[in-house]
mmCIF file as gemmi writes it, N, C-alpha and C atoms, coordinates in Angstrom:
data_model
loop_
_atom_site.group_PDB
_atom_site.id
_atom_site.type_symbol
_atom_site.label_atom_id
_atom_site.label_alt_id
_atom_site.label_comp_id
_atom_site.label_asym_id
_atom_site.label_entity_id
_atom_site.label_seq_id
_atom_site.pdbx_PDB_ins_code
_atom_site.Cartn_x
_atom_site.Cartn_y
_atom_site.Cartn_z
_atom_site.occupancy
_atom_site.B_iso_or_equiv
_atom_site.pdbx_formal_charge
_atom_site.auth_seq_id
_atom_site.auth_asym_id
_atom_site.pdbx_PDB_model_num
ATOM 1 N N . MET Axp A 1 ? 6.113 -4.534 33.546 1 0 ? 1 A 1
ATOM 2 C CA . MET Axp A 1 ? 6.576 -4.645 32.177 1 0 ? 1 A 1
ATOM 3 C C . MET Axp A 1 ? 7.669 -3.601 31.956 1 0 ? 1 A 1
ATOM 4 N N . ARG Axp A 2 ? 8.746 -4.01 31.337 1 0 ? 2 A 1
ATOM 5 C CA . ARG Axp A 2 ? 9.83 -3.057 31.093 1 0 ? 2 A 1
ATOM 6 C C . ARG Axp A 2 ? 9.657 -2.397 29.73 1 0 ? 2 A 1
ATOM 7 N N . ALA Axp A 3 ? 10.145 -1.191 29.627 1 0 ? 3 A 1
ATOM 8 C CA . ALA Axp A 3 ? 10.058 -0.448 28.37 1 0 ? 3 A 1
ATOM 9 C C . ALA Axp A 3 ? 11.145 -0.946 27.414 1 0 ? 3 A 1
ATOM 10 N N . ILE Axp A 4 ? 10.843 -0.96 26.149 1 0 ? 4 A 1
ATOM 11 C CA . ILE Axp A 4 ? 11.796 -1.348 25.108 1 0 ? 4 A 1
ATOM 12 C C . ILE Axp A 4 ? 12.247 -0.084 24.394 1 0 ? 4 A 1
ATOM 13 N N . ASP Axp A 5 ? 13.55 0.152 24.381 1 0 ? 5 A 1
ATOM 14 C CA . ASP Axp A 5 ? 14.102 1.338 23.718 1 0 ? 5 A 1
ATOM 15 C C . ASP Axp A 5 ? 14.245 1.061 22.224 1 0 ? 5 A 1
ATOM 16 N N . LEU Axp A 6 ? 13.443 1.73 21.419 1 0 ? 6 A 1
ATOM 17 C CA . LEU Axp A 6 ? 13.485 1.554 19.964 1 0 ? 6 A 1
ATOM 18 C C . LEU Axp A 6 ? 14.16 2.734 19.264 1 0 ? 6 A 1
ATOM 19 N N . SER Axp A 7 ? 14.828 3.591 20.032 1 0 ? 7 A 1
ATOM 20 C CA . SER Axp A 7 ? 15.416 4.8 19.444 1 0 ? 7 A 1
ATOM 21 C C . SER Axp A 7 ? 16.568 4.505 18.494 1 0 ? 7 A 1
ATOM 22 N N . SER Axp A 8 ? 17.208 3.356 18.608 1 0 ? 8 A 1
ATOM 23 C CA . SER Axp A 8 ? 18.365 3.074 17.745 1 0 ? 8 A 1
ATOM 24 C C . SER Axp A 8 ? 18.084 2.008 16.686 1 0 ? 8 A 1
ATOM 25 N N . VAL Axp A 9 ? 16.847 1.555 16.58 1 0 ? 9 A 1
ATOM 26 C CA . VAL Axp A 9 ? 16.55 0.537 15.565 1 0 ? 9 A 1
ATOM 27 C C . VAL Axp A 9 ? 16.406 1.187 14.187 1 0 ? 9 A 1
ATOM 28 N N . THR Axp A 10 ? 16.599 0.388 13.164 1 0 ? 10 A 1
ATOM 29 C CA . THR Axp A 10 ? 16.425 0.85 11.799 1 0 ? 10 A 1
ATOM 30 C C . THR Axp A 10 ? 15.092 0.329 11.283 1 0 ? 10 A 1
ATOM 31 N N . TRP Axp A 11 ? 14.222 1.256 10.897 1 0 ? 11 A 1
ATOM 32 C CA . TRP Axp A 11 ? 12.903 0.892 10.391 1 0 ? 11 A 1
ATOM 33 C C . TRP Axp A 11 ? 12.971 0.707 8.885 1 0 ? 11 A 1
ATOM 34 N N . ARG Axp A 12 ? 12.232 -0.26 8.383 1 0 ? 12 A 1
ATOM 35 C CA . ARG Axp A 12 ? 12.132 -0.467 6.938 1 0 ? 12 A 1
ATOM 36 C C . ARG Axp A 12 ? 10.678 -0.749 6.591 1 0 ? 12 A 1
ATOM 37 N N . LYS Axp A 13 ? 10.307 -0.314 5.423 1 0 ? 13 A 1
ATOM 38 C CA . LYS Axp A 13 ? 8.93 -0.528 4.973 1 0 ? 13 A 1
ATOM 39 C C . LYS Axp A 13 ? 8.739 -2.001 4.644 1 0 ? 13 A 1
ATOM 40 N N . SER Axp A 14 ? 7.661 -2.543 5.12 1 0 ? 14 A 1
ATOM 41 C CA . SER Axp A 14 ? 7.35 -3.94 4.865 1 0 ? 14 A 1
ATOM 42 C C . SER Axp A 14 ? 7.067 -4.167 3.382 1 0 ? 14 A 1
ATOM 43 N N . SER Axp A 15 ? 7.442 -5.326 2.891 1 0 ? 15 A 1
ATOM 44 C CA . SER Axp A 15 ? 7.144 -5.672 1.502 1 0 ? 15 A 1
ATOM 45 C C . SER Axp A 15 ? 5.645 -5.866 1.301 1 0 ? 15 A 1
ATOM 46 N N . TYR Axp A 16 ? 4.894 -5.955 2.38 1 0 ? 16 A 1
ATOM 47 C CA . TYR Axp A 16 ? 3.441 -6.091 2.29 1 0 ? 16 A 1
ATOM 48 C C . TYR Axp A 16 ? 2.736 -4.739 2.19 1 0 ? 16 A 1
ATOM 49 N N . SER Axp A 17 ? 3.479 -3.642 2.34 1 0 ? 17 A 1
ATOM 50 C CA . SER Axp A 17 ? 2.886 -2.316 2.202 1 0 ? 17 A 1
ATOM 51 C C . SER Axp A 17 ? 2.677 -1.999 0.734 1 0 ? 17 A 1
ATOM 52 N N . ASN Axp A 18 ? 1.642 -1.226 0.453 1 0 ? 18 A 1
ATOM 53 C CA . ASN Axp A 18 ? 1.436 -0.863 -0.948 1 0 ? 18 A 1
ATOM 54 C C . ASN Axp A 18 ? 2.145 0.45 -1.255 1 0 ? 18 A 1
ATOM 55 N N . THR Axp A 19 ? 2.216 0.808 -2.524 1 0 ? 19 A 1
ATOM 56 C CA . THR Axp A 19 ? 2.992 1.973 -2.956 1 0 ? 19 A 1
ATOM 57 C C . THR Axp A 19 ? 2.16 3.226 -3.176 1 0 ? 19 A 1
ATOM 58 N N . ASP Axp A 20 ? 0.861 3.182 -2.958 1 0 ? 20 A 1
ATOM 59 C CA . ASP Axp A 20 ? 0.025 4.352 -3.237 1 0 ? 20 A 1
ATOM 60 C C . ASP Axp A 20 ? -0.253 5.214 -2.006 1 0 ? 20 A 1
ATOM 61 N N . GLY Axp A 21 ? 0.572 5.058 -0.955 1 0 ? 21 A 1
ATOM 62 C CA . GLY Axp A 21 ? 0.393 5.871 0.234 1 0 ? 21 A 1
ATOM 63 C C . GLY Axp A 21 ? -0.627 5.311 1.196 1 0 ? 21 A 1
ATOM 64 N N . GLY Axp A 22 ? -1.118 4.142 0.929 1 0 ? 22 A 1
ATOM 65 C CA . GLY Axp A 22 ? -2.117 3.518 1.793 1 0 ? 22 A 1
ATOM 66 C C . GLY Axp A 22 ? -1.499 2.757 2.944 1 0 ? 22 A 1
ATOM 67 N N . ASN Axp A 23 ? -1.68 1.477 2.947 1 0 ? 23 A 1
ATOM 68 C CA . ASN Axp A 23 ? -1.248 0.623 4.051 1 0 ? 23 A 1
ATOM 69 C C . ASN Axp A 23 ? 0.268 0.59 4.175 1 0 ? 23 A 1
ATOM 70 N N . CYS Axp A 24 ? 0.812 1.474 4.966 1 0 ? 24 A 1
ATOM 71 C CA . CYS Axp A 24 ? 2.257 1.586 5.113 1 0 ? 24 A 1
ATOM 72 C C . CYS Axp A 24 ? 2.693 1.026 6.453 1 0 ? 24 A 1
ATOM 73 N N . LEU Axp A 25 ? 3.248 -0.147 6.409 1 0 ? 25 A 1
ATOM 74 C CA . LEU Axp A 25 ? 3.698 -0.844 7.596 1 0 ? 25 A 1
ATOM 75 C C . LEU Axp A 25 ? 5.213 -0.855 7.608 1 0 ? 25 A 1
ATOM 76 N N . GLU Axp A 26 ? 5.798 -0.529 8.758 1 0 ? 26 A 1
ATOM 77 C CA . GLU Axp A 26 ? 7.245 -0.585 8.911 1 0 ? 26 A 1
ATOM 78 C C . GLU Axp A 26 ? 7.583 -1.591 9.998 1 0 ? 26 A 1
ATOM 79 N N . VAL Axp A 27 ? 8.674 -2.294 9.797 1 0 ? 27 A 1
ATOM 80 C CA . VAL Axp A 27 ? 9.189 -3.209 10.802 1 0 ? 27 A 1
ATOM 81 C C . VAL Axp A 27 ? 10.623 -2.804 11.114 1 0 ? 27 A 1
ATOM 82 N N . ALA Axp A 28 ? 11.068 -3.139 12.312 1 0 ? 28 A 1
ATOM 83 C CA . ALA Axp A 28 ? 12.427 -2.789 12.717 1 0 ? 28 A 1
ATOM 84 C C . ALA Axp A 28 ? 13.256 -4.047 12.898 1 0 ? 28 A 1
ATOM 85 N N . ASP Axp A 29 ? 14.497 -3.965 12.482 1 0 ? 29 A 1
ATOM 86 C CA . ASP Axp A 29 ? 15.459 -5.042 12.691 1 0 ? 29 A 1
ATOM 87 C C . ASP Axp A 29 ? 16.318 -4.693 13.907 1 0 ? 29 A 1
ATOM 88 N N . GLY Axp A 30 ? 16.972 -5.68 14.452 1 0 ? 30 A 1
ATOM 89 C CA . GLY Axp A 30 ? 17.911 -5.419 15.528 1 0 ? 30 A 1
ATOM 90 C C . GLY Axp A 30 ? 17.412 -5.773 16.913 1 0 ? 30 A 1
ATOM 91 N N . THR Axp A 31 ? 16.239 -6.348 16.996 1 0 ? 31 A 1
ATOM 92 C CA . THR Axp A 31 ? 15.722 -6.815 18.285 1 0 ? 31 A 1
ATOM 93 C C . THR Axp A 31 ? 15.449 -8.309 18.135 1 0 ? 31 A 1
ATOM 94 N N . PRO Axp A 32 ? 16.398 -9.167 18.531 1 0 ? 32 A 1
ATOM 95 C CA . PRO Axp A 32 ? 16.341 -10.592 18.217 1 0 ? 32 A 1
ATOM 96 C C . PRO Axp A 32 ? 15.069 -11.325 18.647 1 0 ? 32 A 1
ATOM 97 N N . SER Axp A 33 ? 14.506 -11.009 19.774 1 0 ? 33 A 1
ATOM 98 C CA . SER Axp A 33 ? 13.356 -11.776 20.252 1 0 ? 33 A 1
ATOM 99 C C . SER Axp A 33 ? 12.022 -11.106 19.958 1 0 ? 33 A 1
ATOM 100 N N . LEU Axp A 34 ? 12.071 -9.868 19.494 1 0 ? 34 A 1
ATOM 101 C CA . LEU Axp A 34 ? 10.852 -9.109 19.22 1 0 ? 34 A 1
ATOM 102 C C . LEU Axp A 34 ? 10.868 -8.528 17.814 1 0 ? 34 A 1
ATOM 103 N N . VAL Axp A 35 ? 9.685 -8.317 17.262 1 0 ? 35 A 1
ATOM 104 C CA . VAL Axp A 35 ? 9.559 -7.645 15.972 1 0 ? 35 A 1
ATOM 105 C C . VAL Axp A 35 ? 8.676 -6.42 16.188 1 0 ? 35 A 1
ATOM 106 N N . PRO Axp A 36 ? 9.281 -5.223 16.24 1 0 ? 36 A 1
ATOM 107 C CA . PRO Axp A 36 ? 8.495 -3.994 16.345 1 0 ? 36 A 1
ATOM 108 C C . PRO Axp A 36 ? 7.843 -3.658 15.007 1 0 ? 36 A 1
ATOM 109 N N . VAL Axp A 37 ? 6.587 -3.265 15.048 1 0 ? 37 A 1
ATOM 110 C CA . VAL Axp A 37 ? 5.819 -2.93 13.845 1 0 ? 37 A 1
ATOM 111 C C . VAL Axp A 37 ? 5.112 -1.611 14.108 1 0 ? 37 A 1
ATOM 112 N N . ARG Axp A 38 ? 5.14 -0.703 13.126 1 0 ? 38 A 1
ATOM 113 C CA . ARG Axp A 38 ? 4.455 0.588 13.299 1 0 ? 38 A 1
ATOM 114 C C . ARG Axp A 38 ? 3.86 1.059 11.976 1 0 ? 38 A 1
ATOM 115 N N . ASP Axp A 39 ? 3.003 2.037 12.089 1 0 ? 39 A 1
ATOM 116 C CA . ASP Axp A 39 ? 2.376 2.682 10.933 1 0 ? 39 A 1
ATOM 117 C C . ASP Axp A 39 ? 3.303 3.801 10.482 1 0 ? 39 A 1
ATOM 118 N N . SER Axp A 40 ? 3.837 3.713 9.273 1 0 ? 40 A 1
ATOM 119 C CA . SER Axp A 40 ? 4.792 4.72 8.806 1 0 ? 40 A 1
ATOM 120 C C . SER Axp A 40 ? 4.151 6.084 8.6 1 0 ? 40 A 1
ATOM 121 N N . LYS Axp A 41 ? 2.837 6.112 8.438 1 0 ? 41 A 1
ATOM 122 C CA . LYS Axp A 41 ? 2.153 7.402 8.255 1 0 ? 41 A 1
ATOM 123 C C . LYS Axp A 41 ? 2.049 8.164 9.567 1 0 ? 41 A 1
ATOM 124 N N . ASP Axp A 42 ? 2.178 7.474 10.7 1 0 ? 42 A 1
ATOM 125 C CA . ASP Axp A 42 ? 2.079 8.123 12.006 1 0 ? 42 A 1
ATOM 126 C C . ASP Axp A 42 ? 2.956 7.407 13.03 1 0 ? 42 A 1
ATOM 127 N N . PRO Axp A 43 ? 4.277 7.477 12.855 1 0 ? 43 A 1
ATOM 128 C CA . PRO Axp A 43 ? 5.182 6.755 13.757 1 0 ? 43 A 1
ATOM 129 C C . PRO Axp A 43 ? 5.136 7.255 15.202 1 0 ? 43 A 1
ATOM 130 N N . SER Axp A 44 ? 4.621 8.442 15.427 1 0 ? 44 A 1
ATOM 131 C CA . SER Axp A 44 ? 4.543 8.963 16.792 1 0 ? 44 A 1
ATOM 132 C C . SER Axp A 44 ? 3.575 8.166 17.659 1 0 ? 44 A 1
ATOM 133 N N . GLN Axp A 45 ? 2.739 7.359 17.043 1 0 ? 45 A 1
ATOM 134 C CA . GLN Axp A 45 ? 1.791 6.533 17.797 1 0 ? 45 A 1
ATOM 135 C C . GLN Axp A 45 ? 2.459 5.324 18.435 1 0 ? 45 A 1
ATOM 136 N N . GLY Axp A 46 ? 3.728 5.107 18.143 1 0 ? 46 A 1
ATOM 137 C CA . GLY Axp A 46 ? 4.451 3.999 18.752 1 0 ? 46 A 1
ATOM 138 C C . GLY Axp A 46 ? 4.387 2.741 17.912 1 0 ? 46 A 1
ATOM 139 N N . ALA Axp A 47 ? 4.845 1.672 18.501 1 0 ? 47 A 1
ATOM 140 C CA . ALA Axp A 47 ? 4.951 0.4 17.783 1 0 ? 47 A 1
ATOM 141 C C . ALA Axp A 47 ? 4.272 -0.712 18.567 1 0 ? 47 A 1
ATOM 142 N N . LEU Axp A 48 ? 3.825 -1.704 17.835 1 0 ? 48 A 1
ATOM 143 C CA . LEU Axp A 48 ? 3.368 -2.945 18.439 1 0 ? 48 A 1
ATOM 144 C C . LEU Axp A 48 ? 4.553 -3.892 18.442 1 0 ? 48 A 1
ATOM 145 N N . LEU Axp A 49 ? 4.701 -4.653 19.513 1 0 ? 49 A 1
ATOM 146 C CA . LEU Axp A 49 ? 5.806 -5.594 19.62 1 0 ? 49 A 1
ATOM 147 C C . LEU Axp A 49 ? 5.277 -7.015 19.544 1 0 ? 49 A 1
ATOM 148 N N . PHE Axp A 50 ? 5.818 -7.772 18.613 1 0 ? 50 A 1
ATOM 149 C CA . PHE Axp A 50 ? 5.411 -9.161 18.429 1 0 ? 50 A 1
ATOM 150 C C . PHE Axp A 50 ? 6.576 -10.082 18.774 1 0 ? 50 A 1
ATOM 151 N N . ASP Axp A 51 ? 6.263 -11.206 19.374 1 0 ? 51 A 1
ATOM 152 C CA . ASP Axp A 51 ? 7.249 -12.243 19.599 1 0 ? 51 A 1
ATOM 153 C C . ASP Axp A 51 ? 7.784 -12.682 18.234 1 0 ? 51 A 1
ATOM 154 N N . ALA Axp A 52 ? 9.099 -12.83 18.106 1 0 ? 52 A 1
ATOM 155 C CA . ALA Axp A 52 ? 9.701 -13.147 16.806 1 0 ? 52 A 1
ATOM 156 C C . ALA Axp A 52 ? 9.171 -14.455 16.224 1 0 ? 52 A 1
ATOM 157 N N . ALA Axp A 53 ? 8.968 -15.461 17.05 1 0 ? 53 A 1
ATOM 158 C CA . ALA Axp A 53 ? 8.455 -16.74 16.552 1 0 ? 53 A 1
ATOM 159 C C . ALA Axp A 53 ? 7.018 -16.591 16.048 1 0 ? 53 A 1
ATOM 160 N N . ALA Axp A 54 ? 6.214 -15.834 16.77 1 0 ? 54 A 1
ATOM 161 C CA . ALA Axp A 54 ? 4.827 -15.605 16.342 1 0 ? 54 A 1
ATOM 162 C C . ALA Axp A 54 ? 4.793 -14.813 15.042 1 0 ? 54 A 1
ATOM 163 N N . TRP Axp A 55 ? 5.664 -13.832 14.907 1 0 ? 55 A 1
ATOM 164 C CA . TRP Axp A 55 ? 5.719 -13.039 13.672 1 0 ? 55 A 1
ATOM 165 C C . TRP Axp A 55 ? 6.115 -13.927 12.486 1 0 ? 55 A 1
ATOM 166 N N . SER Axp A 56 ? 7.078 -14.81 12.698 1 0 ? 56 A 1
ATOM 167 C CA . SER Axp A 56 ? 7.496 -15.722 11.631 1 0 ? 56 A 1
ATOM 168 C C . SER Axp A 56 ? 6.352 -16.627 11.191 1 0 ? 56 A 1
ATOM 169 N N . ARG Axp A 57 ? 5.574 -17.123 12.156 1 0 ? 57 A 1
ATOM 170 C CA . ARG Axp A 57 ? 4.423 -17.958 11.803 1 0 ? 57 A 1
ATOM 171 C C . ARG Axp A 57 ? 3.385 -17.152 11.026 1 0 ? 57 A 1
ATOM 172 N N . PHE Axp A 58 ? 3.17 -15.899 11.43 1 0 ? 58 A 1
ATOM 173 C CA . PHE Axp A 58 ? 2.224 -15.042 10.722 1 0 ? 58 A 1
ATOM 174 C C . PHE Axp A 58 ? 2.671 -14.823 9.272 1 0 ? 58 A 1
ATOM 175 N N . ILE Axp A 59 ? 3.941 -14.515 9.071 1 0 ? 59 A 1
ATOM 176 C CA . ILE Axp A 59 ? 4.462 -14.271 7.72 1 0 ? 59 A 1
ATOM 177 C C . ILE Axp A 59 ? 4.34 -15.542 6.875 1 0 ? 59 A 1
ATOM 178 N N . ALA Axp A 60 ? 4.663 -16.699 7.453 1 0 ? 60 A 1
ATOM 179 C CA . ALA Axp A 60 ? 4.539 -17.956 6.715 1 0 ? 60 A 1
ATOM 180 C C . ALA Axp A 60 ? 3.09 -18.202 6.337 1 0 ? 60 A 1
ATOM 181 N N . TRP Axp A 61 ? 2.167 -17.936 7.243 1 0 ? 61 A 1
ATOM 182 C CA . TRP Axp A 61 ? 0.748 -18.099 6.959 1 0 ? 61 A 1
ATOM 183 C C . TRP Axp A 61 ? 0.306 -17.154 5.847 1 0 ? 61 A 1
ATOM 184 N N . LYS Axp A 62 ? 0.756 -15.903 5.919 1 0 ? 62 A 1
ATOM 185 C CA . LYS Axp A 62 ? 0.374 -14.898 4.932 1 0 ? 62 A 1
ATOM 186 C C . LYS Axp A 62 ? 0.903 -15.265 3.547 1 0 ? 62 A 1
ATOM 187 N N . ARG Axp A 63 ? 2.105 -15.798 3.481 1 0 ? 63 A 1
ATOM 188 C CA . ARG Axp A 63 ? 2.677 -16.201 2.19 1 0 ? 63 A 1
ATOM 189 C C . ARG Axp A 63 ? 1.85 -17.317 1.545 1 0 ? 63 A 1
ATOM 190 N N . ASN Axp A 64 ? 1.247 -18.145 2.365 1 0 ? 64 A 1
ATOM 191 C CA . ASN Axp A 64 ? 0.43 -19.257 1.851 1 0 ? 64 A 1
ATOM 192 C C . ASN Axp A 64 ? -1.019 -18.876 1.647 1 0 ? 64 A 1
ATOM 193 N N . ASP Axp A 65 ? -1.37 -17.661 1.999 1 0 ? 65 A 1
ATOM 194 C CA . ASP Axp A 65 ? -2.751 -17.182 1.9 1 0 ? 65 A 1
ATOM 195 C C . ASP Axp A 65 ? -3.158 -16.958 0.456 1 0 ? 65 A 1
């Protein structure tokens, strides 16, 4: 498995994160086939990488939830 360099991506807080300091999820743009996701409260723990198509299906499912 090859390493993915995320040092130059721009992280943004997910619209699904709440504003009271709780569930803070960040996603990164700029990786066309992958969606990096991390915990903004502890970014040193790294990111989970999701296939872009799978992430899109998850978001569509969540919107209909």
